[in-house]
N, C-alpha and C positions, 0 to 999 in steps of 0.2 A: 571454414569456421572453426573457432577454438573449441577444444574439448578439455574435460578434466579427467585425469586418471586418479582414481581413489583406491587405496588399499586398506585392508583391515587395520584399525588403529584403536585398540581398546585402552580404556583408562585415560582419556584426555584429562589434562590437568594444567591449571594456570588461569590467566586473566584474559578476557576479550573485551575490548572497548566497543561499546555499542554506538553506532552512527546515528545521525539525525534521520528522522523517518521520511522515506520517499513519499508516502501518502500524505504527509503534512507539508513537505517542501514544495510539491507541485502546485497546489492551490495558492501557497504563499507567493510563489514566483508570479503566478497570474495576477495576484493582488497588486503587484507593482504597476500594472496598467491603470490602476484607479487614481493615480496621482501624477502630477508633473514633477513632483519632488523626488528625491532619491530614497529608495527603500533598500536598506541593508539587511541581508539575511545571514546569520551565522549558524554554524553547525549544519551546513548543507552537505548532504552526502554526494560523493563523486560517482554518479551513475549515468548510464546511457540516457535514461528518461529525462534527467535534469538537463543534460547537454542538448538534447533534442528540443526541449521547451525553451531553453535559452536561445537556441538557433531560431526558433519560431518568433520569439519576441524581437530578436535582432532583425529579422526579415520585415517586421512591421515598422522598423525605424527606431526602436528603443536601443539604448546603450547598455550592454550587459557585460560586466566584468566578473569572472569567476576564478578564484584561486585560493588554495589553502582552506577549503570548506567555507569560504566567505563569498557571497555574491552581492554585487551592487547593481541595482536596476534603476535606470534613469529613463522613464517613459515620457519625458517632456518633449521629445522630438518624434513621437509616433506619427507616421504619415500614411499607414496602410491599416485597414481594418479587416484583413483577410487572413484566415488560417488555412493554407492550402492542403490538398489531399496528400501530397508527397510526404509531409511531416506528420499530419494528424493520423494517417493510416497506421503508423507504428505505435501510437500511444493514445489511448482513450482519454487521458487526462487533458489533452489539448482542447477538448470541448469546453473546459472551464475558462477559456478566454472570452467566451460568448457573453456572459453576464457583465464582466468588467468593460468590454468594448461598447456594448449597448448603453450601459449606465453612464460612461464618461463621454463617449463620442457620438452616441445616438445611432450608430449603425454597426453591423458586423456581418461578415460572410465567413462561415466556419464549416469546413467539411465534416460530414458525418464521421464519427470516430471509429478507430480500429483498436488495436491492442491485443491482449491475450485472447486466445480462442477458447474461452471457458464458458461460453454461453451468451445468450442474448442479454445485453445491458442497454436497454433503450433509453433515449433522451427525451421521452415524452413528458416526463415531469419537469424537466428544464423548460421545455417549450410552453407547457401549460402555465407555469408560473410567470414566465415573461409576458405571455399574452394577457394574463390577469393584471399585470402591471402596466398594460397599455401598449406593449410592443406589437408591431405588425410583423408577422413571421410567415415566410413561405419556404418550402423545400423544393429546390430545383436542381436537377443534374447532380445529386449527391451532396448538395450544400444547403446549410441552414442560413437563410438571409433574414436579418432582423433590423427593424428601424423603429425609432421612437424619439420624438423631440425631447422629451424627458420622461423617464419612467415615473409611474405614480404608485403610491403605497397601496397595498391590497392585502386581503386575507387569503392566504394560500394554504390549503390543506392537501398535503401530498398523499397520493393514493397508496404509496409504498414507501418504506424507509430507504432513502437513497443518499449515499454520502456525497457523491459528486453533485447530485441535484441540489442538496441542501447548500453546499458550498457555492455553487454557481449563483443560486438565487440570493444567498446571503450577500455575496459581493455586489450583485445588482441592486439590492435593496438599500445599501448604505448611501448611495447617491440619489435615490429616488425621492420624489416630492411627497412627503407625508409619512405615515406609519405603515410598515409592512409586518404582518404576523405570519410566521412560518410554522405551521402545525404539523405534527408527525415528522419532525426533523430528526435527522441522524444525530446521535449523541457521542459518536466516536471521539476519542481524544484529539484526533487530527482536525476535526471540525472545531472543537474548542480552541485548539492552537491557532487556527485561522481567525476565529472571532477575537481572541486576545490580541493578535497582531493588528487587526482592523481597528480595535479600540485605541491602540497606541497611535494609530494614524488619524484619529479624530472621529471615528464612527461611534454611534450611540446604539448599543445593543444590550438588551435585557434578556435574562433567561439563559445565559451561556451555560452549557453543560446539561440542559434539559431538552425535552422534545418540543418545546414551544419557544421560538426566538422572536422577540419583538424589536424591530429595527426602526428607529426614527431617522429618516434620511437627512443628510447634511449637504451643503452646497459643494464642498470640496474636502478632500482629504490631504493631509500633509505627509511628509516622509517620516520614517521611524527606523529603529534598529531592533531586530527581533531574532532570537535564537530558536531554531527548529527543535521541536520536541524529540526526545529519543524514540527510536524505532522499536515498538513493542513486538512487532512480528520478527524482526531480526533477533531480538533478545529471546523470544520464544523458540526460534529455530536453534540457537546455540544452547539453550536450555535442554532441548531434545538431544543435541549432540552429547551433552553430559550424561543424560539418562540412558541413551541407547548404547553408549560405550562403557557404561558403569564408571564414569569419570567424576571429576570434581572441578567445576568451573565457576569462577567469579566473573560476573558480567558488570563491568564498570560503566558509568555514565548512562545507566538504565533508569527506567521509571516503573518500578514494580506496582505503583498505585494504579497504573493503566492496564495491568496484566492479571487482574483477579481471576477470571475464568481459566486462563492458561495455567496459572499457578495451582489452582484447585485440582486440575487434571494431572499435573505433575505429581502432586502429593498422593493422589489416588493411585498413580502408577508405581509409587514406592520411593519417590525422591525425598531427600531431606532438603528443606528450603530455609534459607536465612536471608534477610534483606534489610536495607536501610533506605533512606530517601532516594539515593541515586545509585544503588548497587543491588545485585541479586546473586546469591550463591546457591548453586544447584549441585547436589551430590547424589550418586546412586551406588549402592554397594551390593546389589543383587540383580537377578533377572527382573526386568520390569513386569508389572501386572497389567493385563489388558484393561483398557478403559474405553467405555462407550462415549461417543461425542455426537453432538447435534449442533450444527452451525446456525447461528442466529445473530441479529444485529447487536451491537454493543449495548449493555455491558456483558452480554452472554458470549458464548464461545465463537471466536472469529473464523469465518470461512478461510481466511488466509493462513490458518494454522492446521487446517484439516489434513492436507497431504503429509505434513511433517509428523503429526500424531499417528497417521496411518502407517508410516514407516516404522515408528516405534512399536505399534501393535503387531507388525509382521513377525517380530522376534520375541514378543511378550508371552508370558505364561497365561494361557486361557484364550478366550474368544471375545471379540468386541464388535459392536454394531456402530457404524458411522452413518449418520443421517445428514445429507447435504441439502439444506433448504434455501440457499441463496442463489446458487448457479446450477443450471440443469446439466452442464457438460463439464463438471469439474472432477471427473474420475479418470482423466486420460493418463494419469500416472499408474493406474492399476495394472494394465497389461505389462508395463515396463517393470514394475515391482515383481509381477508374476514371472517374468523372464529370469529374475534373480532367485526364484524358488519360493516366493511368498504364496500364501494360500488365501486368496481373496475372491469372493463371489459378489457380483453386483446385481441388484434387482431394482431398477428405477433409480430413486435417489438414496437407496440404502446399499451399504456395502458391509458384508460379513467378513471379518478378518480373523482367521485362526492362526495363532502364533506357531511358528516353526522353530526347530532347534538351530537351524543354520540357513543363512542365505549364501548365494554363490555369485561371484563377480560375473558380469556380463556387459556387453555393449548395449547401452540404453539411450533413448532419445528424450531429451527434455522437450515437453510440449507447451509448457507455460512457466511462469515465474516460480510459483510455489511448488509445482511438480518437480522442477529442477532441484530445489533444495531437498525434497524428499528422497530423490535418487542419490544425492551426495550422502545424506544421512545413512541410507541403507548400505551404501558402499563402505562406510566406516566399520561395519560389522560383518561384511561379506567375505568369504574365503576367495582369494584370488583378486585379479584386477577388475575394477569396474570402470568402464569408459563412458562418461556422460557426454553425449554429443549435443550440439546446438545450445551451448551454454550462454549464448547472447541473451537468452531469456533470463538467466541467472543474473547477468550483469545489469539488467534493468532495475533490479531491486536490492542487490547485495553488494556492498562496497568491499571488494577484495576478499571474498569468502575464502579462497584457497590460502591467502596470506594469513588471515586471522586463525584459521584452523591449524595451519602448519606451526604457528607459534605456540600452540598448546599440545603439540605432539602428534597431530594427524599427518598421515602420509598422503597428501593431496598436491598434485602439480598440474599446472596448466600447460597444455600442449598446443602450440601455435600452429595453425594450418596456413 
């Protein structure tokens, strides 16, 4: 497996182009199953998860062409409604083919999902919503089997805020008979991006951007062209790179309007921030100040930025408390950071981080996508070589991280195994 060698690289300076958001692109690719016409997606990041999902749709009979960050999906020839375990096990987002398949074809067989080992992420809200819309669902031998002659509009109140659940049920509802109301919906920008694309395809959706989505089903959707929203988590990660190295980075093709909670914490840490509609400039001229964080659904602080801010806090002035309220197993990067000299104590969902003067390079193991990024960030300020192993996790969500960092002065190289 590939690994990254990271060396101390203070004062990063320059521009980094932010890619399209993985968490927006994945449901958008699934939305291609909702129409027999061609869906064209632009600004699609080149990531392992994207190619896995394209392979999944291809196995169902869809024609998928992906080149130069542009994907064309033609699902007019779909002849299989199964998402097999071999593909779904590596990527939880595969479960989002469930709603589109049942809505358009009346049946689906989808393996229970896998993905990062950051805690239980059940699909009960997906199943509950589809059953309220009239689908008959059974779970057998690790597969969700769903059937419905045509889904019916329903009032669905989700027991918890779930991004993939909201997206799956939203895609199911656009072809249902009647009106579907999704209450306690996720408000993440990636959900809004999906809704905007569905509207371009002919869907009728009210309340976009709020926690209540009202969907009036239509008979069919048509093709459309849509550009994937910028990745706010990638932008946040490189903003931390500027802060932790006391650098000065301009992030182009970004969407600062989706990053409010992240930007607020960067300012608390001591960063100077400037921004426009599609760019963000982050500069740090001193040792960062420790900042407390508590992960919560959008528009509050995102769980996908917890590990990166923890890396920043390891070398910051003072102590900080991190509260992880979304996933119960998302501190697997803590022992790896401690191997580098960090001072972190975990008690349940709380982590106390006391800033140290120096981190030291070590061989560390990436355990999930965002943990990988935190270890790279720590390596940028550690004395000696940091070897980040199992970076296939990183490749699931960051498009050429070592290339982008190298262009702004970081000493990061990929070592092929």
